[in-house]
PDB file of N, CA, C and O in Angstrom:
ATOM      1  N   MET A   1      -7.313  28.430   4.699  1.00  0.00           N
ATOM      2  CA  MET A   1      -7.175  26.941   5.080  1.00  0.00           C
ATOM      3  C   MET A   1      -7.859  25.983   4.198  1.00  0.00           C
ATOM      4  O   MET A   1      -8.933  26.333   3.709  1.00  0.00           O
ATOM      5  N   ASN A   2      -7.343  24.737   3.910  1.00  0.00           N
ATOM      6  CA  ASN A   2      -8.398  23.799   2.891  1.00  0.00           C
ATOM      7  C   ASN A   2      -9.477  23.134   4.076  1.00  0.00           C
ATOM      8  O   ASN A   2      -9.459  23.175   5.306  1.00  0.00           O
ATOM      9  N   PRO A   3     -10.196  22.655   3.319  1.00  0.00           N
ATOM     10  CA  PRO A   3     -11.111  21.846   4.049  1.00  0.00           C
ATOM     11  C   PRO A   3     -10.847  20.444   4.070  1.00  0.00           C
ATOM     12  O   PRO A   3     -10.196  20.074   3.093  1.00  0.00           O
ATOM     13  N   PRO A   4     -11.126  19.629   4.811  1.00  0.00           N
ATOM     14  CA  PRO A   4     -10.718  18.013   4.585  1.00  0.00           C
ATOM     15  C   PRO A   4     -11.147  17.382   3.468  1.00  0.00           C
ATOM     16  O   PRO A   4     -10.615  16.433   2.891  1.00  0.00           O
ATOM     17  N   THR A   5     -12.364  18.094   3.136  1.00  0.00           N
ATOM     18  CA  THR A   5     -12.835  17.464   1.850  1.00  0.00           C
ATOM     19  C   THR A   5     -11.907  17.888   0.454  1.00  0.00           C
ATOM     20  O   THR A   5     -12.199  17.384  -0.631  1.00  0.00           O
ATOM     21  N   LYS A   6     -10.751  18.870   0.587  1.00  0.00           N
ATOM     22  CA  LYS A   6      -9.870  19.036  -0.353  1.00  0.00           C
ATOM     23  C   LYS A   6      -9.032  17.652  -0.319  1.00  0.00           C
ATOM     24  O   LYS A   6      -8.472  17.497  -1.404  1.00  0.00           O
ATOM     25  N   LEU A   7      -8.852  16.928   0.303  1.00  0.00           N
ATOM     26  CA  LEU A   7      -7.957  15.790   0.827  1.00  0.00           C
ATOM     27  C   LEU A   7      -8.000  14.219   0.129  1.00  0.00           C
ATOM     28  O   LEU A   7      -8.994  13.572   0.459  1.00  0.00           O
ATOM     29  N   PRO A   8      -7.458  13.830  -0.393  1.00  0.00           N
ATOM     30  CA  PRO A   8      -7.719  12.361  -0.857  1.00  0.00           C
ATOM     31  C   PRO A   8      -8.362  11.632   0.095  1.00  0.00           C
ATOM     32  O   PRO A   8      -8.007  11.773   1.265  1.00  0.00           O
ATOM     33  N   ASN A   9      -9.182  10.927  -0.164  1.00  0.00           N
ATOM     34  CA  ASN A   9      -9.971   9.755   0.538  1.00  0.00           C
ATOM     35  C   ASN A   9     -11.287  10.530   1.554  1.00  0.00           C
ATOM     36  O   ASN A   9     -11.917   9.757   2.275  1.00  0.00           O
ATOM     37  N   ILE A  10     -11.571  11.649   1.577  1.00  0.00           N
ATOM     38  CA  ILE A  10     -12.221  12.654   2.222  1.00  0.00           C
ATOM     39  C   ILE A  10     -13.516  12.795   1.617  1.00  0.00           C
ATOM     40  O   ILE A  10     -13.542  13.631   0.714  1.00  0.00           O
ATOM     41  N   GLY A  11     -14.678  12.165   1.882  1.00  0.00           N
ATOM     42  CA  GLY A  11     -16.143  12.194   1.390  1.00  0.00           C
ATOM     43  C   GLY A  11     -16.605  12.953   2.217  1.00  0.00           C
ATOM     44  O   GLY A  11     -15.903  13.300   3.167  1.00  0.00           O
ATOM     45  N   PRO A  12     -18.016  13.447   2.059  1.00  0.00           N
ATOM     46  CA  PRO A  12     -19.100  14.446   3.197  1.00  0.00           C
ATOM     47  C   PRO A  12     -19.019  13.575   4.474  1.00  0.00           C
ATOM     48  O   PRO A  12     -18.664  14.032   5.561  1.00  0.00           O
ATOM     49  N   VAL A  13     -19.436  12.063   4.226  1.00  0.00           N
ATOM     50  CA  VAL A  13     -19.846  11.609   5.512  1.00  0.00           C
ATOM     51  C   VAL A  13     -18.625  11.674   6.570  1.00  0.00           C
ATOM     52  O   VAL A  13     -18.828  11.865   7.769  1.00  0.00           O
ATOM     53  N   LEU A  14     -17.440  11.510   6.058  1.00  0.00           N
ATOM     54  CA  LEU A  14     -16.128  11.517   6.792  1.00  0.00           C
ATOM     55  C   LEU A  14     -15.755  12.823   7.078  1.00  0.00           C
ATOM     56  O   LEU A  14     -15.114  13.008   8.112  1.00  0.00           O
ATOM     57  N   ALA A  15     -16.026  13.750   6.378  1.00  0.00           N
ATOM     58  CA  ALA A  15     -15.739  15.152   6.841  1.00  0.00           C
ATOM     59  C   ALA A  15     -16.763  15.749   7.543  1.00  0.00           C
ATOM     60  O   ALA A  15     -16.433  16.827   8.035  1.00  0.00           O
ATOM     61  N   ALA A  16     -18.068  15.350   7.782  1.00  0.00           N
ATOM     62  CA  ALA A  16     -18.822  15.428   8.863  1.00  0.00           C
ATOM     63  C   ALA A  16     -18.489  15.108  10.463  1.00  0.00           C
ATOM     64  O   ALA A  16     -18.724  15.706  11.513  1.00  0.00           O
ATOM     65  N   GLN A  17     -17.831  13.878  10.119  1.00  0.00           N
ATOM     66  CA  GLN A  17     -17.522  13.072  11.483  1.00  0.00           C
ATOM     67  C   GLN A  17     -16.170  13.949  11.912  1.00  0.00           C
ATOM     68  O   GLN A  17     -15.841  14.002  13.097  1.00  0.00           O
ATOM     69  N   LEU A  18     -15.529  14.526  11.042  1.00  0.00           N
ATOM     70  CA  LEU A  18     -14.120  14.816  11.532  1.00  0.00           C
ATOM     71  C   LEU A  18     -14.548  16.547  11.915  1.00  0.00           C
ATOM     72  O   LEU A  18     -13.838  17.169  12.705  1.00  0.00           O
ATOM     73  N   ASN A  19     -15.756  17.195  11.265  1.00  0.00           N
ATOM     74  CA  ASN A  19     -15.979  18.229  11.956  1.00  0.00           C
ATOM     75  C   ASN A  19     -16.628  18.150  13.455  1.00  0.00           C
ATOM     76  O   ASN A  19     -16.622  18.925  14.411  1.00  0.00           O
ATOM     77  N   THR A  20     -17.050  17.175  13.279  1.00  0.00           N
ATOM     78  CA  THR A  20     -17.826  17.074  14.565  1.00  0.00           C
ATOM     79  C   THR A  20     -16.866  16.706  15.861  1.00  0.00           C
ATOM     80  O   THR A  20     -17.334  16.925  16.979  1.00  0.00           O
ATOM     81  N   ILE A  21     -15.558  16.162  15.745  1.00  0.00           N
ATOM     82  CA  ILE A  21     -14.737  15.987  16.478  1.00  0.00           C
ATOM     83  C   ILE A  21     -13.618  17.037  16.309  1.00  0.00           C
ATOM     84  O   ILE A  21     -12.443  16.786  16.575  1.00  0.00           O
ATOM     85  N   GLY A  22     -14.126  18.424  15.778  1.00  0.00           N
ATOM     86  CA  GLY A  22     -13.148  19.411  15.745  1.00  0.00           C
ATOM     87  C   GLY A  22     -12.156  19.767  14.644  1.00  0.00           C
ATOM     88  O   GLY A  22     -11.422  20.741  14.811  1.00  0.00           O
ATOM     89  N   VAL A  23     -12.089  19.064  13.566  1.00  0.00           N
ATOM     90  CA  VAL A  23     -11.066  18.749  12.907  1.00  0.00           C
ATOM     91  C   VAL A  23     -11.973  19.667  11.665  1.00  0.00           C
ATOM     92  O   VAL A  23     -12.866  19.086  11.049  1.00  0.00           O
ATOM     93  N   CYS A  24     -11.693  20.934  11.415  1.00  0.00           N
ATOM     94  CA  CYS A  24     -12.127  21.452  10.039  1.00  0.00           C
ATOM     95  C   CYS A  24     -11.359  22.059   9.016  1.00  0.00           C
ATOM     96  O   CYS A  24     -11.815  22.813   8.156  1.00  0.00           O
ATOM     97  N   THR A  25      -9.866  21.614   9.166  1.00  0.00           N
ATOM     98  CA  THR A  25      -9.257  22.003   8.376  1.00  0.00           C
ATOM     99  C   THR A  25      -7.939  20.955   8.283  1.00  0.00           C
ATOM    100  O   THR A  25      -7.428  20.412   9.263  1.00  0.00           O
ATOM    101  N   GLU A  26      -7.637  20.842   7.312  1.00  0.00           N
ATOM    102  CA  GLU A  26      -6.296  20.100   6.662  1.00  0.00           C
ATOM    103  C   GLU A  26      -5.248  20.321   7.988  1.00  0.00           C
ATOM    104  O   GLU A  26      -4.895  19.394   8.716  1.00  0.00           O
ATOM    105  N   GLN A  27      -4.923  21.408   8.113  1.00  0.00           N
ATOM    106  CA  GLN A  27      -4.015  21.341   9.486  1.00  0.00           C
ATOM    107  C   GLN A  27      -4.608  20.828  10.430  1.00  0.00           C
ATOM    108  O   GLN A  27      -3.803  20.187  11.106  1.00  0.00           O
ATOM    109  N   ASP A  28      -5.788  20.774  10.893  1.00  0.00           N
ATOM    110  CA  ASP A  28      -6.415  20.238  12.147  1.00  0.00           C
ATOM    111  C   ASP A  28      -6.120  18.934  12.008  1.00  0.00           C
ATOM    112  O   ASP A  28      -5.482  18.448  12.941  1.00  0.00           O
ATOM    113  N   LEU A  29      -6.427  18.160  11.028  1.00  0.00           N
ATOM    114  CA  LEU A  29      -6.325  16.886  10.786  1.00  0.00           C
ATOM    115  C   LEU A  29      -4.938  16.432  11.006  1.00  0.00           C
ATOM    116  O   LEU A  29      -4.746  15.444  11.715  1.00  0.00           O
ATOM    117  N   LYS A  30      -3.826  17.146  10.391  1.00  0.00           N
ATOM    118  CA  LYS A  30      -2.171  17.070  10.554  1.00  0.00           C
ATOM    119  C   LYS A  30      -1.817  17.033  12.133  1.00  0.00           C
ATOM    120  O   LYS A  30      -1.086  16.311  12.811  1.00  0.00           O
ATOM    121  N   GLU A  31      -2.404  17.796  12.331  1.00  0.00           N
ATOM    122  CA  GLU A  31      -1.725  17.721  13.721  1.00  0.00           C
ATOM    123  C   GLU A  31      -2.610  16.932  14.727  1.00  0.00           C
ATOM    124  O   GLU A  31      -2.226  16.921  15.896  1.00  0.00           O
ATOM    125  N   MET A  32      -3.671  16.318  14.424  1.00  0.00           N
ATOM    126  CA  MET A  32      -4.352  15.269  15.178  1.00  0.00           C
ATOM    127  C   MET A  32      -3.875  14.307  14.921  1.00  0.00           C
ATOM    128  O   MET A  32      -3.299  13.576  15.728  1.00  0.00           O
ATOM    129  N   GLY A  33      -4.016  14.102  13.723  1.00  0.00           N
ATOM    130  CA  GLY A  33      -3.096  12.568  13.311  1.00  0.00           C
ATOM    131  C   GLY A  33      -3.773  11.406  13.391  1.00  0.00           C
ATOM    132  O   GLY A  33      -4.207  11.069  14.492  1.00  0.00           O
ATOM    133  N   SER A  34      -3.998  10.542  12.195  1.00  0.00           N
ATOM    134  CA  SER A  34      -4.959   9.488  11.814  1.00  0.00           C
ATOM    135  C   SER A  34      -5.498   8.691  13.314  1.00  0.00           C
ATOM    136  O   SER A  34      -6.631   8.588  13.786  1.00  0.00           O
ATOM    137  N   GLU A  35      -4.424   8.293  13.715  1.00  0.00           N
ATOM    138  CA  GLU A  35      -4.886   7.611  15.226  1.00  0.00           C
ATOM    139  C   GLU A  35      -5.805   8.166  16.345  1.00  0.00           C
ATOM    140  O   GLU A  35      -6.689   7.584  16.975  1.00  0.00           O
ATOM    141  N   ASN A  36      -5.339   9.518  16.431  1.00  0.00           N
ATOM    142  CA  ASN A  36      -6.249  10.229  17.440  1.00  0.00           C
ATOM    143  C   ASN A  36      -7.433  10.462  16.906  1.00  0.00           C
ATOM    144  O   ASN A  36      -8.409  10.314  17.640  1.00  0.00           O
ATOM    145  N   ALA A  37      -7.665  10.940  15.306  1.00  0.00           N
ATOM    146  CA  ALA A  37      -9.046  11.245  14.802  1.00  0.00           C
ATOM    147  C   ALA A  37      -9.829   9.826  15.123  1.00  0.00           C
ATOM    148  O   ALA A  37     -10.890   9.946  15.737  1.00  0.00           O
ATOM    149  N   VAL A  38      -9.347   8.307  14.716  1.00  0.00           N
ATOM    150  CA  VAL A  38     -10.040   7.739  14.667  1.00  0.00           C
ATOM    151  C   VAL A  38     -10.857   7.190  16.142  1.00  0.00           C
ATOM    152  O   VAL A  38     -12.043   6.869  16.217  1.00  0.00           O
ATOM    153  N   ILE A  39      -9.929   7.192  17.162  1.00  0.00           N
ATOM    154  CA  ILE A  39     -10.034   7.261  18.477  1.00  0.00           C
ATOM    155  C   ILE A  39     -11.255   8.119  18.682  1.00  0.00           C
ATOM    156  O   ILE A  39     -12.128   7.739  19.462  1.00  0.00           O
ATOM    157  N   LYS A  40     -11.366   9.270  18.017  1.00  0.00           N
ATOM    158  CA  LYS A  40     -12.572  10.201  18.650  1.00  0.00           C
ATOM    159  C   LYS A  40     -13.802   9.836  17.980  1.00  0.00           C
ATOM    160  O   LYS A  40     -14.928   9.806  18.476  1.00  0.00           O
ATOM    161  N   ILE A  41     -13.426   9.542  16.700  1.00  0.00           N
ATOM    162  CA  ILE A  41     -14.789   9.375  15.788  1.00  0.00           C
ATOM    163  C   ILE A  41     -15.241   7.976  16.308  1.00  0.00           C
ATOM    164  O   ILE A  41     -16.348   7.565  15.958  1.00  0.00           O
ATOM    165  N   ALA A  42     -14.551   7.312  17.023  1.00  0.00           N
ATOM    166  CA  ALA A  42     -15.200   5.817  17.494  1.00  0.00           C
ATOM    167  C   ALA A  42     -16.095   6.092  18.589  1.00  0.00           C
ATOM    168  O   ALA A  42     -16.920   5.232  18.895  1.00  0.00           O
ATOM    169  N   THR A  43     -16.030   7.317  19.296  1.00  0.00           N
ATOM    170  CA  THR A  43     -16.850   7.212  20.483  1.00  0.00           C
ATOM    171  C   THR A  43     -18.277   8.471  19.856  1.00  0.00           C
ATOM    172  O   THR A  43     -19.186   8.997  20.497  1.00  0.00           O
ATOM    173  N   LEU A  44     -18.001   8.550  18.768  1.00  0.00           N
ATOM    174  CA  LEU A  44     -19.776   9.134  18.244  1.00  0.00           C
ATOM    175  C   LEU A  44     -20.522   7.804  17.805  1.00  0.00           C
ATOM    176  O   LEU A  44     -20.020   6.724  17.495  1.00  0.00           O
ATOM    177  N   GLU A  45     -21.963   8.203  17.866  1.00  0.00           N
ATOM    178  CA  GLU A  45     -22.830   7.183  18.008  1.00  0.00           C
ATOM    179  C   GLU A  45     -22.985   6.972  16.080  1.00  0.00           C
ATOM    180  O   GLU A  45     -23.195   7.800  15.193  1.00  0.00           O
ATOM    181  N   HIS A  46     -22.803   5.745  16.056  1.00  0.00           N
ATOM    182  CA  HIS A  46     -23.105   5.157  14.544  1.00  0.00           C
ATOM    183  C   HIS A  46     -21.957   5.743  13.773  1.00  0.00           C
ATOM    184  O   HIS A  46     -22.213   6.383  12.753  1.00  0.00           O
ATOM    185  N   SER A  47     -20.540   5.560  14.223  1.00  0.00           N
ATOM    186  CA  SER A  47     -19.331   6.041  14.019  1.00  0.00           C
ATOM    187  C   SER A  47     -19.043   5.439  12.467  1.00  0.00           C
ATOM    188  O   SER A  47     -18.764   6.124  11.483  1.00  0.00           O
ATOM    189  N   GLY A  48     -19.188   3.964  12.517  1.00  0.00           N
ATOM    190  CA  GLY A  48     -18.741   3.178  11.183  1.00  0.00           C
ATOM    191  C   GLY A  48     -17.234   3.225  11.096  1.00  0.00           C
ATOM    192  O   GLY A  48     -16.672   3.355  10.008  1.00  0.00           O
ATOM    193  N   VAL A  49     -16.515   3.112  12.343  1.00  0.00           N
ATOM    194  CA  VAL A  49     -14.975   2.999  12.161  1.00  0.00           C
ATOM    195  C   VAL A  49     -14.862   1.737  11.478  1.00  0.00           C
ATOM    196  O   VAL A  49     -15.640   0.816  11.727  1.00  0.00           O
ATOM    197  N   CYS A  50     -14.233   1.672  10.901  1.00  0.00           N
ATOM    198  CA  CYS A  50     -13.440   0.572  10.178  1.00  0.00           C
ATOM    199  C   CYS A  50     -11.979   0.848   9.893  1.00  0.00           C
ATOM    200  O   CYS A  50     -11.485   1.920  10.241  1.00  0.00           O
ATOM    201  N   ILE A  51     -11.236  -0.126   9.243  1.00  0.00           N
ATOM    202  CA  ILE A  51      -9.827  -0.171   9.034  1.00  0.00           C
ATOM    203  C   ILE A  51      -9.785   0.580   7.769  1.00  0.00           C
ATOM    204  O   ILE A  51      -8.834   1.350   7.634  1.00  0.00           O
ATOM    205  N   ASN A  52     -10.604   0.497   6.866  1.00  0.00           N
ATOM    206  CA  ASN A  52     -10.661   1.527   5.515  1.00  0.00           C
ATOM    207  C   ASN A  52     -10.443   2.974   6.048  1.00  0.00           C
ATOM    208  O   ASN A  52      -9.589   3.770   5.657  1.00  0.00           O
ATOM    209  N   MET A  53     -11.512   3.187   7.151  1.00  0.00           N
ATOM    210  CA  MET A  53     -11.428   4.829   7.560  1.00  0.00           C
ATOM    211  C   MET A  53      -9.996   5.063   8.393  1.00  0.00           C
ATOM    212  O   MET A  53      -9.338   6.104   8.376  1.00  0.00           O
ATOM    213  N   VAL A  54      -9.715   3.981   9.040  1.00  0.00           N
ATOM    214  CA  VAL A  54      -8.090   4.359   9.489  1.00  0.00           C
ATOM    215  C   VAL A  54      -7.061   4.475   8.160  1.00  0.00           C
ATOM    216  O   VAL A  54      -6.097   5.234   8.259  1.00  0.00           O
ATOM    217  N   TYR A  55      -7.255   3.779   7.018  1.00  0.00           N
ATOM    218  CA  TYR A  55      -6.401   3.762   6.072  1.00  0.00           C
ATOM    219  C   TYR A  55      -6.933   5.289   5.366  1.00  0.00           C
ATOM    220  O   TYR A  55      -6.113   6.198   5.491  1.00  0.00           O
ATOM    221  N   ALA A  56      -7.962   5.563   4.792  1.00  0.00           N
ATOM    222  CA  ALA A  56      -8.421   6.719   4.499  1.00  0.00           C
ATOM    223  C   ALA A  56      -7.631   7.749   4.973  1.00  0.00           C
ATOM    224  O   ALA A  56      -6.804   8.313   4.256  1.00  0.00           O
ATOM    225  N   LEU A  57      -7.862   8.088   6.346  1.00  0.00           N
ATOM    226  CA  LEU A  57      -7.213   9.359   7.107  1.00  0.00           C
ATOM    227  C   LEU A  57      -5.692   9.536   6.864  1.00  0.00           C
ATOM    228  O   LEU A  57      -5.253  10.522   6.273  1.00  0.00           O
ATOM    229  N   GLU A  58      -4.831   8.447   7.389  1.00  0.00           N
ATOM    230  CA  GLU A  58      -3.698   8.166   7.298  1.00  0.00           C
ATOM    231  C   GLU A  58      -3.054   8.697   5.532  1.00  0.00           C
ATOM    232  O   GLU A  58      -2.115   9.418   5.197  1.00  0.00           O
ATOM    233  N   GLY A  59      -4.021   7.978   4.794  1.00  0.00           N
ATOM    234  CA  GLY A  59      -3.736   8.667   3.362  1.00  0.00           C
ATOM    235  C   GLY A  59      -4.081  10.040   3.006  1.00  0.00           C
ATOM    236  O   GLY A  59      -3.446  10.700   2.184  1.00  0.00           O
ATOM    237  N   ALA A  60      -4.997  10.409   3.581  1.00  0.00           N
ATOM    238  CA  ALA A  60      -5.595  11.946   3.446  1.00  0.00           C
ATOM    239  C   ALA A  60      -3.977  12.764   4.049  1.00  0.00           C
ATOM    240  O   ALA A  60      -3.221  13.452   3.363  1.00  0.00           O
ATOM    241  N   ILE A  61      -3.851  12.462   5.256  1.00  0.00           N
ATOM    242  CA  ILE A  61      -2.631  12.851   5.982  1.00  0.00           C
ATOM    243  C   ILE A  61      -1.438  13.422   4.892  1.00  0.00           C
ATOM    244  O   ILE A  61      -0.975  14.521   4.585  1.00  0.00           O
ATOM    245  N   GLN A  62      -1.209  11.852   4.459  1.00  0.00           N
ATOM    246  CA  GLN A  62      -0.183  11.735   3.427  1.00  0.00           C
ATOM    247  C   GLN A  62      -0.246  12.535   2.062  1.00  0.00           C
ATOM    248  O   GLN A  62       0.722  12.795   1.347  1.00  0.00           O
ATOM    249  N   GLY A  63      -1.282  12.802   1.885  1.00  0.00           N
ATOM    250  CA  GLY A  63      -1.702  13.257   0.403  1.00  0.00           C
ATOM    251  C   GLY A  63      -2.079  12.456  -0.754  1.00  0.00           C
ATOM    252  O   GLY A  63      -2.057  12.972  -1.872  1.00  0.00           O
ATOM    253  N   ILE A  64      -2.393  11.346  -0.600  1.00  0.00           N
ATOM    254  CA  ILE A  64      -2.206   9.973  -1.136  1.00  0.00           C
ATOM    255  C   ILE A  64      -3.710   9.233  -0.896  1.00  0.00           C
ATOM    256  O   ILE A  64      -4.360   9.322   0.146  1.00  0.00           O
ATOM    257  N   ARG A  65      -4.080   8.536  -2.020  1.00  0.00           N
ATOM    258  CA  ARG A  65      -5.360   7.578  -2.144  1.00  0.00           C
ATOM    259  C   ARG A  65      -4.535   6.431  -0.956  1.00  0.00           C
ATOM    260  O   ARG A  65      -3.350   6.119  -0.845  1.00  0.00           O
ATOM    261  N   TRP A  66      -5.619   6.064  -0.278  1.00  0.00           N
ATOM    262  CA  TRP A  66      -4.940   4.883   0.880  1.00  0.00           C
ATOM    263  C   TRP A  66      -4.714   3.661   0.053  1.00  0.00           C
ATOM    264  O   TRP A  66      -4.509   2.619   0.676  1.00  0.00           O
ATOM    265  N   HIS A  67      -4.718   3.626  -1.089  1.00  0.00           N
ATOM    266  CA  HIS A  67      -3.999   2.367  -1.661  1.00  0.00           C
ATOM    267  C   HIS A  67      -2.554   2.405  -1.755  1.00  0.00           C
ATOM    268  O   HIS A  67      -1.773   1.467  -1.912  1.00  0.00           O
ATOM    269  N   GLY A  68      -2.294   3.824  -1.615  1.00  0.00           N
ATOM    270  CA  GLY A  68      -0.601   3.922  -2.003  1.00  0.00           C
ATOM    271  C   GLY A  68       0.058   3.819  -0.780  1.00  0.00           C
ATOM    272  O   GLY A  68       1.288   3.853  -0.731  1.00  0.00           O
ATOM    273  N   LEU A  69      -0.736   3.677   0.356  1.00  0.00           N
ATOM    274  CA  LEU A  69       0.070   3.581   1.826  1.00  0.00           C
ATOM    275  C   LEU A  69       1.027   2.335   2.024  1.00  0.00           C
ATOM    276  O   LEU A  69       0.659   1.173   1.854  1.00  0.00           O
ATOM    277  N   SER A  70       2.363   2.741   2.422  1.00  0.00           N
ATOM    278  CA  SER A  70       2.915   1.560   2.133  1.00  0.00           C
ATOM    279  C   SER A  70       2.700   0.333   2.979  1.00  0.00           C
ATOM    280  O   SER A  70       2.123   0.664   4.015  1.00  0.00           O
ATOM    281  N   ARG A  71       2.972  -1.091   2.923  1.00  0.00           N
ATOM    282  CA  ARG A  71       2.784  -1.912   3.602  1.00  0.00           C
ATOM    283  C   ARG A  71       3.062  -2.033   5.088  1.00  0.00           C
ATOM    284  O   ARG A  71       2.228  -2.651   5.749  1.00  0.00           O
ATOM    285  N   GLU A  72       4.134  -1.521   5.707  1.00  0.00           N
ATOM    286  CA  GLU A  72       4.604  -1.137   6.731  1.00  0.00           C
ATOM    287  C   GLU A  72       3.652  -0.221   7.516  1.00  0.00           C
ATOM    288  O   GLU A  72       3.401  -0.496   8.689  1.00  0.00           O
ATOM    289  N   ARG A  73       3.184   0.709   7.002  1.00  0.00           N
ATOM    290  CA  ARG A  73       2.154   1.676   7.616  1.00  0.00           C
ATOM    291  C   ARG A  73       0.708   0.951   7.716  1.00  0.00           C
ATOM    292  O   ARG A  73      -0.091   1.100   8.640  1.00  0.00           O
ATOM    293  N   LYS A  74       0.547   0.176   6.627  1.00  0.00           N
ATOM    294  CA  LYS A  74      -0.775  -0.298   6.668  1.00  0.00           C
ATOM    295  C   LYS A  74      -0.680  -1.439   8.021  1.00  0.00           C
ATOM    296  O   LYS A  74      -1.517  -1.530   8.919  1.00  0.00           O
ATOM    297  N   GLU A  75       0.401  -2.142   7.899  1.00  0.00           N
ATOM    298  CA  GLU A  75       0.341  -3.235   9.170  1.00  0.00           C
ATOM    299  C   GLU A  75       0.420  -2.612  10.354  1.00  0.00           C
ATOM    300  O   GLU A  75      -0.148  -3.268  11.227  1.00  0.00           O
ATOM    301  N   GLU A  76       0.895  -1.610  10.740  1.00  0.00           N
ATOM    302  CA  GLU A  76       1.095  -0.575  12.136  1.00  0.00           C
ATOM    303  C   GLU A  76      -0.246  -0.204  12.254  1.00  0.00           C
ATOM    304  O   GLU A  76      -0.646  -0.330  13.411  1.00  0.00           O
ATOM    305  N   LEU A  77      -1.256   0.297  11.300  1.00  0.00           N
ATOM    306  CA  LEU A  77      -2.571   0.345  11.541  1.00  0.00           C
ATOM    307  C   LEU A  77      -3.042  -0.545  11.788  1.00  0.00           C
ATOM    308  O   LEU A  77      -3.802  -0.485  12.754  1.00  0.00           O
ATOM    309  N   LYS A  78      -2.919  -1.588  11.239  1.00  0.00           N
ATOM    310  CA  LYS A  78      -3.762  -2.835  11.746  1.00  0.00           C
ATOM    311  C   LYS A  78      -3.823  -3.282  13.045  1.00  0.00           C
ATOM    312  O   LYS A  78      -4.749  -3.763  13.698  1.00  0.00           O
ATOM    313  N   VAL A  79      -2.427  -2.988  13.361  1.00  0.00           N
ATOM    314  CA  VAL A  79      -2.497  -3.581  15.086  1.00  0.00           C
ATOM    315  C   VAL A  79      -3.038  -2.075  15.903  1.00  0.00           C
ATOM    316  O   VAL A  79      -3.638  -2.247  16.965  1.00  0.00           O
ATOM    317  N   PHE A  80      -2.872  -0.911  15.515  1.00  0.00           N
ATOM    318  CA  PHE A  80      -3.321  -0.180  16.185  1.00  0.00           C
ATOM    319  C   PHE A  80      -4.953  -0.221  16.109  1.00  0.00           C
ATOM    320  O   PHE A  80      -5.619   0.046  17.109  1.00  0.00           O
ATOM    321  N   PHE A  81      -5.509  -0.542  14.966  1.00  0.00           N
ATOM    322  CA  PHE A  81      -7.117  -0.842  15.055  1.00  0.00           C
ATOM    323  C   PHE A  81      -7.676  -1.585  15.729  1.00  0.00           C
ATOM    324  O   PHE A  81      -8.796  -1.377  16.196  1.00  0.00           O
ATOM    325  N   ARG A  82      -6.833  -2.841  15.951  1.00  0.00           N
ATOM    326  CA  ARG A  82      -7.090  -4.124  16.827  1.00  0.00           C
ATOM    327  C   ARG A  82      -7.468  -3.704  17.958  1.00  0.00           C
ATOM    328  O   ARG A  82      -8.447  -4.054  18.617  1.00  0.00           O
ATOM    329  N   ARG A  83      -6.386  -2.662  18.267  1.00  0.00           N
ATOM    330  CA  ARG A  83      -6.270  -2.369  19.844  1.00  0.00           C
ATOM    331  C   ARG A  83      -7.470  -1.350  20.222  1.00  0.00           C
ATOM    332  O   ARG A  83      -7.830  -1.450  21.394  1.00  0.00           O
ATOM    333  N   VAL A  84      -8.205  -0.316  19.383  1.00  0.00           N
ATOM    334  CA  VAL A  84      -9.204   0.310  19.120  1.00  0.00           C
ATOM    335  C   VAL A  84     -10.648  -0.447  19.545  1.00  0.00           C
ATOM    336  O   VAL A  84     -11.529  -0.059  20.313  1.00  0.00           O
ATOM    337  N   GLN A  85     -10.546  -1.695  18.737  1.00  0.00           N
ATOM    338  CA  GLN A  85     -11.480  -2.722  18.825  1.00  0.00           C
ATOM    339  C   GLN A  85     -11.878  -3.288  20.223  1.00  0.00           C
ATOM    340  O   GLN A  85     -12.992  -3.467  20.716  1.00  0.00           O
ATOM    341  N   GLU A  86     -10.579  -3.522  20.728  1.00  0.00           N
ATOM    342  CA  GLU A  86     -10.527  -3.899  21.651  1.00  0.00           C
ATOM    343  C   GLU A  86     -11.175  -3.110  22.894  1.00  0.00           C
ATOM    344  O   GLU A  86     -11.907  -3.527  23.791  1.00  0.00           O
ATOM    345  N   MET A  87     -10.659  -1.832  22.643  1.00  0.00           N
ATOM    346  CA  MET A  87     -11.402  -0.834  24.019  1.00  0.00           C
ATOM    347  C   MET A  87     -12.743  -0.741  23.947  1.00  0.00           C
ATOM    348  O   MET A  87     -13.355  -0.306  24.922  1.00  0.00           O
ATOM    349  N   LYS A  88     -13.342  -1.088  22.919  1.00  0.00           N
ATOM    350  CA  LYS A  88     -15.082  -0.950  22.911  1.00  0.00           C
ATOM    351  C   LYS A  88     -15.588  -2.276  23.884  1.00  0.00           C
ATOM    352  O   LYS A  88     -16.786  -2.472  24.086  1.00  0.00           O
TER     353      LYS A  88
END
């Protein structure tokens, strides 16, 4: 099973955060989904959750650089991220 760092957009810092929330493989991330991963990462101290992280995780799941996400999916993720911000 591939570690998350083998996916696009996942560097060592984000990979460490994913590991902390129990995401150790590509399959773990796909099963959890980008939204659930962001919600869990947001609970970590000094998480640094931002819209780019949301995009990065979704792009990783899709196997593309986050810049290649569809406009529609980016809009959906923006709405989701606003809701996460309101929960804080």
